[in-house]
A tleap script that builds the chain and sets N, CA, C and O, in Angstrom:
source leaprc.protein.ff14SB
mol = sequence {
  NMET LEU PHE VAL ILE ALA VAL TYR GLY THR
  TRP ARG LEU ARG THR THR PRO GLU ARG ALA
  GLY PRO GLN ILE MET LEU ILE GLN SER ASN
  HIE PRO HIE VAL ARG GLY GLY ALA SER THR
  THR THR PRO GLU GLU ALA VAL ALA PHE PHE
  LEU ARG GLU LEU GLU THR HIE LEU ALA GLN
  ASN HIE ALA ASP LEU VAL ILE LEU PRO GLU
  ASN GLU PHE PRO PRO LEU ASN CASP
}
set mol.1.N position { 102.385 107.637 69.190 }
set mol.1.CA position { 103.194 107.769 70.420 }
set mol.1.C position { 103.193 106.741 71.247 }
set mol.1.O position { 104.235 106.496 71.855 }
set mol.2.N position { 102.117 105.983 71.430 }
set mol.2.CA position { 102.027 104.753 72.414 }
set mol.2.C position { 102.917 103.692 71.908 }
set mol.2.O position { 103.646 103.059 72.672 }
set mol.3.N position { 102.865 103.450 70.432 }
set mol.3.CA position { 103.581 102.471 69.841 }
set mol.3.C position { 105.102 102.647 70.147 }
set mol.3.O position { 105.758 101.719 70.619 }
set mol.4.N position { 105.676 103.953 69.844 }
set mol.4.CA position { 106.972 104.243 70.123 }
set mol.4.C position { 107.391 103.921 71.634 }
set mol.4.O position { 108.422 103.298 71.886 }
set mol.5.N position { 106.566 104.365 72.568 }
set mol.5.CA position { 106.785 104.028 73.994 }
set mol.5.C position { 106.806 102.620 74.288 }
set mol.5.O position { 107.627 102.209 75.109 }
set mol.6.N position { 105.902 101.722 73.648 }
set mol.6.CA position { 106.010 100.370 73.937 }
set mol.6.C position { 107.233 99.828 73.173 }
set mol.6.O position { 107.798 98.872 73.704 }
set mol.7.N position { 107.701 100.261 72.079 }
set mol.7.CA position { 108.805 99.636 71.391 }
set mol.7.C position { 110.120 100.041 72.295 }
set mol.7.O position { 110.972 99.184 72.529 }
set mol.8.N position { 110.241 101.301 72.761 }
set mol.8.CA position { 111.225 101.687 73.564 }
set mol.8.C position { 111.329 100.888 74.995 }
set mol.8.O position { 112.385 100.441 75.443 }
set mol.9.N position { 110.064 100.790 75.627 }
set mol.9.CA position { 110.163 99.952 76.884 }
set mol.9.C position { 110.624 98.463 76.514 }
set mol.9.O position { 111.459 97.920 77.237 }
set mol.10.N position { 110.158 97.869 75.532 }
set mol.10.CA position { 110.511 96.444 75.366 }
set mol.10.C position { 112.020 96.449 74.989 }
set mol.10.O position { 112.712 95.559 75.484 }
set mol.11.N position { 112.630 97.403 74.123 }
set mol.11.CA position { 114.026 97.371 73.959 }
set mol.11.C position { 114.724 97.606 75.213 }
set mol.11.O position { 115.751 96.972 75.456 }
set mol.12.N position { 114.202 98.566 76.131 }
set mol.12.CA position { 115.052 98.717 77.426 }
set mol.12.C position { 114.868 97.424 78.301 }
set mol.12.O position { 115.839 97.069 78.970 }
set mol.13.N position { 113.754 96.716 78.354 }
set mol.13.CA position { 113.634 95.477 79.090 }
set mol.13.C position { 114.467 94.486 78.783 }
set mol.13.O position { 114.905 93.739 79.658 }
set mol.14.N position { 114.820 94.349 77.362 }
set mol.14.CA position { 115.634 93.370 76.768 }
set mol.14.C position { 117.237 93.643 76.841 }
set mol.14.O position { 118.025 92.702 76.941 }
set mol.15.N position { 117.627 94.889 76.790 }
set mol.15.CA position { 118.925 95.256 76.927 }
set mol.15.C position { 119.371 95.477 78.355 }
set mol.15.O position { 120.593 95.528 78.491 }
set mol.16.N position { 118.755 95.597 79.279 }
set mol.16.CA position { 119.121 95.762 80.635 }
set mol.16.C position { 119.440 94.453 81.352 }
set mol.16.O position { 118.650 93.511 81.410 }
set mol.17.N position { 120.683 94.468 81.903 }
set mol.17.CA position { 120.981 93.173 82.486 }
set mol.17.C position { 120.391 92.899 83.765 }
set mol.17.O position { 120.356 93.782 84.623 }
set mol.18.N position { 119.852 91.575 84.000 }
set mol.18.CA position { 119.022 91.275 85.186 }
set mol.18.C position { 120.078 91.042 86.362 }
set mol.18.O position { 121.129 90.440 86.143 }
set mol.19.N position { 119.806 91.457 87.392 }
set mol.19.CA position { 120.547 91.313 88.661 }
set mol.19.C position { 119.540 91.083 89.910 }
set mol.19.O position { 118.362 91.438 89.943 }
set mol.20.N position { 120.170 90.495 90.806 }
set mol.20.CA position { 119.226 90.132 92.034 }
set mol.20.C position { 119.194 91.607 92.618 }
set mol.20.O position { 120.082 92.436 92.423 }
set mol.21.N position { 118.035 91.816 93.367 }
set mol.21.CA position { 117.784 93.060 94.161 }
set mol.21.C position { 117.905 92.571 95.600 }
set mol.21.O position { 118.273 91.449 95.948 }
set mol.22.N position { 117.515 93.647 96.432 }
set mol.22.CA position { 117.629 93.386 97.862 }
set mol.22.C position { 116.667 92.366 98.301 }
set mol.22.O position { 115.629 92.191 97.664 }
set mol.23.N position { 116.979 91.611 99.461 }
set mol.23.CA position { 116.049 90.709 100.000 }
set mol.23.C position { 115.302 91.424 101.015 }
set mol.23.O position { 115.853 92.001 101.952 }
set mol.24.N position { 113.989 91.385 100.823 }
set mol.24.CA position { 113.098 92.150 102.053 }
set mol.24.C position { 112.243 91.179 102.645 }
set mol.24.O position { 111.631 90.369 101.950 }
set mol.25.N position { 112.164 91.211 103.885 }
set mol.25.CA position { 111.262 90.448 104.836 }
set mol.25.C position { 110.291 91.199 105.488 }
set mol.25.O position { 110.646 92.152 106.182 }
set mol.26.N position { 109.009 90.882 105.357 }
set mol.26.CA position { 107.893 91.455 105.927 }
set mol.26.C position { 107.351 90.566 106.965 }
set mol.26.O position { 107.145 89.380 106.708 }
set mol.27.N position { 107.111 91.067 108.113 }
set mol.27.CA position { 106.623 90.113 109.219 }
set mol.27.C position { 105.247 90.936 109.681 }
set mol.27.O position { 105.245 92.102 110.075 }
set mol.28.N position { 104.104 90.095 109.551 }
set mol.28.CA position { 102.910 90.668 109.755 }
set mol.28.C position { 102.050 89.773 110.679 }
set mol.28.O position { 101.925 88.577 110.418 }
set mol.29.N position { 101.484 90.310 111.706 }
set mol.29.CA position { 100.753 89.613 112.651 }
set mol.29.C position { 99.282 89.151 112.135 }
set mol.29.O position { 98.742 89.609 111.128 }
set mol.30.N position { 98.756 88.218 112.949 }
set mol.30.CA position { 97.337 87.927 112.746 }
set mol.30.C position { 96.768 87.694 114.043 }
set mol.30.O position { 96.229 86.637 114.369 }
set mol.31.N position { 96.918 88.868 114.895 }
set mol.31.CA position { 96.334 88.861 116.221 }
set mol.31.C position { 94.747 89.103 116.120 }
set mol.31.O position { 94.267 89.881 115.295 }
set mol.32.N position { 93.984 88.370 117.027 }
set mol.32.CA position { 92.560 88.487 116.907 }
set mol.32.C position { 92.134 89.887 117.513 }
set mol.32.O position { 92.741 90.431 118.435 }
set mol.33.N position { 90.937 90.440 116.837 }
set mol.33.CA position { 90.466 91.638 117.176 }
set mol.33.C position { 88.983 91.482 117.455 }
set mol.33.O position { 88.285 90.668 116.852 }
set mol.34.N position { 88.544 92.280 118.375 }
set mol.34.CA position { 87.075 92.428 118.666 }
set mol.34.C position { 86.474 93.290 117.827 }
set mol.34.O position { 87.166 93.992 117.090 }
set mol.35.N position { 85.222 93.357 117.817 }
set mol.35.CA position { 84.364 94.068 116.847 }
set mol.35.C position { 84.722 95.572 117.289 }
set mol.35.O position { 84.661 95.893 118.476 }
set mol.36.N position { 85.110 96.513 116.248 }
set mol.36.CA position { 85.311 97.841 116.544 }
set mol.36.C position { 86.935 98.066 116.400 }
set mol.36.O position { 87.419 99.195 116.480 }
set mol.37.N position { 87.724 96.896 116.183 }
set mol.37.CA position { 89.068 97.015 116.006 }
set mol.37.C position { 90.055 96.916 117.170 }
set mol.37.O position { 91.276 96.884 117.017 }
set mol.38.N position { 89.464 96.873 118.268 }
set mol.38.CA position { 90.463 96.703 119.647 }
set mol.38.C position { 91.230 95.278 119.468 }
set mol.38.O position { 90.649 94.266 119.078 }
set mol.39.N position { 92.261 95.318 119.719 }
set mol.39.CA position { 93.160 94.050 119.775 }
set mol.39.C position { 92.842 93.206 121.087 }
set mol.39.O position { 92.575 93.759 122.154 }
set mol.40.N position { 92.890 91.830 120.926 }
set mol.40.CA position { 92.699 91.013 122.111 }
set mol.40.C position { 94.160 90.518 122.762 }
set mol.40.O position { 94.267 89.806 123.761 }
set mol.41.N position { 95.224 91.044 121.990 }
set mol.41.CA position { 96.670 90.715 122.441 }
set mol.41.C position { 97.183 91.899 123.106 }
set mol.41.O position { 97.053 93.051 122.693 }
set mol.42.N position { 97.814 91.509 124.236 }
set mol.42.CA position { 98.433 92.570 125.205 }
set mol.42.C position { 99.820 93.219 124.325 }
set mol.42.O position { 100.367 92.571 123.433 }
set mol.43.N position { 100.174 94.310 124.658 }
set mol.43.CA position { 101.335 94.816 124.153 }
set mol.43.C position { 102.672 93.968 124.267 }
set mol.43.O position { 103.480 93.887 123.341 }
set mol.44.N position { 102.801 93.438 125.313 }
set mol.44.CA position { 103.740 92.423 125.596 }
set mol.44.C position { 103.651 91.215 124.779 }
set mol.44.O position { 104.700 90.737 124.347 }
set mol.45.N position { 102.594 90.692 124.527 }
set mol.45.CA position { 102.480 89.564 123.605 }
set mol.45.C position { 102.813 89.983 122.179 }
set mol.45.O position { 103.542 89.268 121.491 }
set mol.46.N position { 102.355 90.999 121.764 }
set mol.46.CA position { 102.761 91.383 120.423 }
set mol.46.C position { 104.230 91.774 120.257 }
set mol.46.O position { 104.749 91.621 119.151 }
set mol.47.N position { 104.952 92.280 121.306 }
set mol.47.CA position { 106.331 92.491 121.065 }
set mol.47.C position { 107.131 91.051 120.981 }
set mol.47.O position { 108.019 90.826 120.159 }
set mol.48.N position { 106.675 90.139 121.948 }
set mol.48.CA position { 107.197 88.934 122.004 }
set mol.48.C position { 106.909 88.090 120.586 }
set mol.48.O position { 107.794 87.421 120.052 }
set mol.49.N position { 105.866 88.183 120.173 }
set mol.49.CA position { 105.666 87.555 118.938 }
set mol.49.C position { 106.505 88.145 117.744 }
set mol.49.O position { 107.083 87.400 116.952 }
set mol.50.N position { 106.548 89.530 117.647 }
set mol.50.CA position { 107.402 90.091 116.606 }
set mol.50.C position { 109.011 89.567 116.740 }
set mol.50.O position { 109.667 89.134 115.793 }
set mol.51.N position { 109.419 89.686 117.918 }
set mol.51.CA position { 110.867 89.361 118.306 }
set mol.51.C position { 111.076 87.847 118.056 }
set mol.51.O position { 112.141 87.446 117.586 }
set mol.52.N position { 110.120 87.052 118.350 }
set mol.52.CA position { 110.369 85.574 118.111 }
set mol.52.C position { 110.310 85.380 116.622 }
set mol.52.O position { 111.174 84.666 116.112 }
set mol.53.N position { 109.481 85.879 115.943 }
set mol.53.CA position { 109.266 85.731 114.543 }
set mol.53.C position { 110.665 86.235 113.661 }
set mol.53.O position { 111.233 85.627 112.754 }
set mol.54.N position { 110.967 87.419 114.197 }
set mol.54.CA position { 112.204 87.939 113.631 }
set mol.54.C position { 113.408 87.037 113.771 }
set mol.54.O position { 114.094 86.804 112.775 }
set mol.55.N position { 113.708 86.511 114.961 }
set mol.55.CA position { 114.792 85.673 115.269 }
set mol.55.C position { 114.651 84.503 114.545 }
set mol.55.O position { 115.621 84.070 113.923 }
set mol.56.N position { 113.521 83.890 114.531 }
set mol.56.CA position { 113.314 82.740 113.788 }
set mol.56.C position { 113.436 82.800 112.151 }
set mol.56.O position { 113.911 81.817 111.582 }
set mol.57.N position { 113.079 83.764 111.503 }
set mol.57.CA position { 113.154 84.072 109.996 }
set mol.57.C position { 114.545 84.551 109.788 }
set mol.57.O position { 115.093 84.241 108.730 }
set mol.58.N position { 115.206 85.288 110.688 }
set mol.58.CA position { 116.613 85.806 110.284 }
set mol.58.C position { 117.560 84.758 110.482 }
set mol.58.O position { 118.639 84.818 109.892 }
set mol.59.N position { 117.261 83.701 111.321 }
set mol.59.CA position { 118.086 82.483 111.457 }
set mol.59.C position { 118.215 81.604 110.171 }
set mol.59.O position { 119.229 81.067 109.726 }
set mol.60.N position { 116.905 81.587 109.670 }
set mol.60.CA position { 116.736 80.736 108.377 }
set mol.60.C position { 117.120 81.453 107.017 }
set mol.60.O position { 117.669 80.882 106.074 }
set mol.61.N position { 116.762 82.753 107.051 }
set mol.61.CA position { 116.982 83.429 105.660 }
set mol.61.C position { 117.757 84.668 105.899 }
set mol.61.O position { 117.721 85.214 107.002 }
set mol.62.N position { 118.405 85.101 104.989 }
set mol.62.CA position { 119.115 86.551 104.865 }
set mol.62.C position { 118.089 87.691 104.531 }
set mol.62.O position { 117.207 87.502 103.693 }
set mol.63.N position { 118.209 88.750 105.131 }
set mol.63.CA position { 117.232 89.896 104.713 }
set mol.63.C position { 118.083 91.198 104.810 }
set mol.63.O position { 118.637 91.524 105.860 }
set mol.64.N position { 118.155 91.902 103.700 }
set mol.64.CA position { 118.672 93.212 103.741 }
set mol.64.C position { 117.916 94.130 104.371 }
set mol.64.O position { 118.491 95.060 104.935 }
set mol.65.N position { 116.527 94.043 104.391 }
set mol.65.CA position { 115.520 94.954 105.028 }
set mol.65.C position { 114.464 94.201 105.654 }
set mol.65.O position { 113.778 93.423 104.991 }
set mol.66.N position { 114.277 94.394 106.973 }
set mol.66.CA position { 112.952 93.732 107.553 }
set mol.66.C position { 111.932 94.943 107.869 }
set mol.66.O position { 112.249 96.036 108.337 }
set mol.67.N position { 110.693 94.526 107.526 }
set mol.67.CA position { 109.709 95.598 107.672 }
set mol.67.C position { 108.703 95.041 108.698 }
set mol.67.O position { 108.197 93.926 108.565 }
set mol.68.N position { 108.401 95.974 109.856 }
set mol.68.CA position { 107.606 95.556 111.011 }
set mol.68.C position { 106.555 96.595 110.892 }
set mol.68.O position { 106.783 97.780 110.647 }
set mol.69.N position { 105.284 96.020 111.102 }
set mol.69.CA position { 104.228 97.335 111.261 }
set mol.69.C position { 104.216 98.019 112.527 }
set mol.69.O position { 104.039 97.497 113.628 }
set mol.70.N position { 104.414 99.203 112.280 }
set mol.70.CA position { 104.607 100.174 113.627 }
set mol.70.C position { 103.469 100.222 114.582 }
set mol.70.O position { 103.638 100.497 115.770 }
set mol.71.N position { 102.434 99.983 114.115 }
set mol.71.CA position { 101.188 99.977 114.933 }
set mol.71.C position { 100.984 98.938 115.823 }
set mol.71.O position { 100.260 99.063 116.811 }
set mol.72.N position { 101.621 97.836 115.518 }
set mol.72.CA position { 101.690 96.544 116.271 }
set mol.72.C position { 102.850 96.564 117.081 }
set mol.72.O position { 102.985 95.509 117.701 }
set mol.73.N position { 103.677 97.354 117.274 }
set mol.73.CA position { 104.802 97.370 118.122 }
set mol.73.C position { 104.921 98.495 118.998 }
set mol.73.O position { 105.667 99.431 118.708 }
set mol.74.N position { 104.126 98.472 120.225 }
set mol.74.CA position { 103.910 99.389 121.023 }
set mol.74.C position { 104.908 100.076 121.687 }
set mol.74.O position { 104.772 101.291 121.837 }
set mol.75.N position { 105.929 99.486 122.130 }
set mol.75.CA position { 107.224 100.282 122.732 }
set mol.75.C position { 107.846 101.305 121.869 }
set mol.75.O position { 108.510 102.237 122.323 }
set mol.76.N position { 107.616 101.110 120.600 }
set mol.76.CA position { 108.295 102.119 119.799 }
set mol.76.C position { 107.359 103.261 119.639 }
set mol.76.O position { 107.896 104.308 119.277 }
set mol.77.N position { 106.052 103.287 119.833 }
set mol.77.CA position { 105.113 104.277 119.679 }
set mol.77.C position { 104.936 105.363 120.722 }
set mol.77.O position { 104.398 106.449 120.505 }
set mol.78.N position { 105.509 104.907 122.023 }
set mol.78.CA position { 105.476 105.705 123.149 }
set mol.78.C position { 106.529 106.845 122.786 }
set mol.78.O position { 106.758 107.751 123.587 }
savepdb mol mol.pdb
quit
């Protein structure tokens, strides 16, 4: 059964036409934290960082989807 599955999978991979998928952009911060996990960055600084990075990267590259970490974007959490 495993042999049949492997042959079928190989056949499908070779017969399926390749096409480009969506362009996804992930913006992740590297804000310093103190012991215990508390951030040393203010909410305003975090928002400014993400908006600045978003503008910079979108000006250089096209993205169909942008992913921002929700826990680092305080105004959305209220």
